[in-house]
N, C-alpha and C positions, 0 to 999 in steps of 0.2 A: 504494500500500500504506500503510495507516495502522493504528496500534494502537487498542485499545479506547477509550482516553481521548479521542484526537483524533477518532475516529469519532463518539463521543457528543457531543463539543463541536461538530462540524461539522453533524451532521444531527439530533441529539437522539435518535438510535437507539442502542441498546446493540449490542455486538459480536454478540450472538446474533440480533439482528434484521437484521443486514446481509444474510444469505443470503435471507431473505424479501423484503427490499428489492430485491435483484438479481433474484430470481425474478419479481417483479412487473414490473420494467423490461425484463428480458431482457438479452441481451448480443449486439450486432450483430457484434462481432469473432469470436464463436464460433457465429454463425448461430443464436442462441437467441432466438426472438421473445418479446416481452413481452406484457402485456395492453394492448390498444389503449385509448386515453383515459387511461391511468395513466402520468403522468410522474413525475419526481423529487419535486416538491412534493406531489403527490397521494399517492404511495406513502409518503412520510414522514408525512403527516397521518394516513393510514389506520393505519399501524403505531404511531404515537403514541397514537391513540385505541383501537385494538383489540389491540395488542401482537404479533400473529402472523398468519400466513395463516389459521390455524384460527379465530382471533378475528374476523378480517374476515368470513369466511364465516358464522360463527355470528351476526353482527350485520349481515348484508347488508341487511336491511330498514331499518336505521338510516343507511345511506349516503345523504347528502343530495343528491348530484348524480345525476340520473336517467341521464345518459349513462355515467357511471362505473359505477353500479350495474348497468346493462344489460350493459356490457362485461364486468364481473366475473362476471355470471351466464353470459353466452354463452361465455366462455373459462375456465370454472371449473377445468378440468383443467390448463390451461397453467402457472400459477404453481407448482402442486405438482410437476408433472413437471420444470419448470425447476429447482426447488429440489433435486430428486434428482440432476439432471445436474450442478449446480454444487457439490454437497457432496462434499468429498474424503473418501473412505473411509479412515480412519486405522487401521482394524482389519483391513484386507486383508492376508493373509499374503504376505510378500515373501521369496523365497529369493534370496540374492545371494552368489555366491562371489567374494570380492574378488580372488583370484588370477586368475580368468578375466576379471575386469573391467578388468585393467590395460591401459593403452593401449600399443599397440605396432604391430607389422606387421599389416596387415589388407588385405583385397582391396577396394580402393576401389570398383571397379565393382560388386561385390556390394552394398555399402552404398548406393551411388547407386541401384541397381535397387530395393532395398527401400524407400528413401525415396520413390522415384517411385511405387511400388506403393501406399504408404500416403498419397500425395499431400502429403508434407512438402517441397514444392518450395523453400521459402525456406531449408531446412536444407542443401540440396545444395551451394550455393556455399561453405559453411563447412566442408565435409568436407575435411580436409587431405590432401595427397598423402602417400603413405607414405614417399617418399624413396628407394625402391629398386624394383627390378622383381620383388621377391619377394612372394609371398602366403603366408598361413599356413593350414595344414590345421586341422581341428577339434582335433587332438591337439597342436597347437603347432609341428609341424615345418614348415619353410619349403619352399615349392615355388619353384624358380627358373623364371622365365618367360624365353622367348627375348628377347634384346635385340639388341645389335649383332652383326653377322655372320650374321644369319638369312638363309637363302637364299629368295628369292622367285622364283616362276615365273608368267609371264603365259600364260593358257590361250587359245589362238587357234584351235584346230581341234577338230573333233568327237572325234578320236582322243585328243588331249591331255585333253579333258574326261572321256572314258570312263576313261582311265588314272588321272586324279586321283580320280574317283569310287570306283574300286576301291581306291586307296590309302587314301582317307578311310574307306571301309567297314571296312578292316582296322585302322585306327588306333583308339586308345582315345578320342580327342577331337581337335578342331581349332579353329582360329580363323581368321577372315578379316577383312580391312580394306577399307573403301570410301573413296573420295575424295569429300569433300564441300566445299561452298562456305563452311562455317562450323564452328566447334567447338560451337556452340549447336545441340543436336540438334533442338530445337523449330523452329528457323529455317532449318536447313541444307537445301540441295538436293543431290542426288547428282550 
């Protein structure tokens, strides 16, 4: 992260040109491909000469390196869509209720499930334990989960299974536990 002065001193580009610079290069960490044949030096030279993506494409016939010119022609839409992807929309309406955003009791398993669904795998290990066996309903009331003293039954016969299925059918909800070889769900065997 650098401010406008340092950015301009480092690359000769103004702060407003940085987005076009990144749009030409792409960003491998975000899986955004750049324009082939356009590296840092080429992107800086193009933006110093033509000031913006629009300027580069208005003067495409003036680009001296044939391979760069051909790549810019072939991948014309890429830097513009990259710029849209990389630009933070500061005008987007955000509604935030700070009372609801307070950190407190939460259902860790629900958060882990959501992070897994969104493929935010690196976030999961940083989700703290709640420190209690309680979870919180949407209205803020705590739900006590079973802890010590819970009665477990091993189902060994067809009759026991049928009895359990009838009980579960009548219950409002249930949970079950499996024994695994690891706490890492991706690596564990049953």
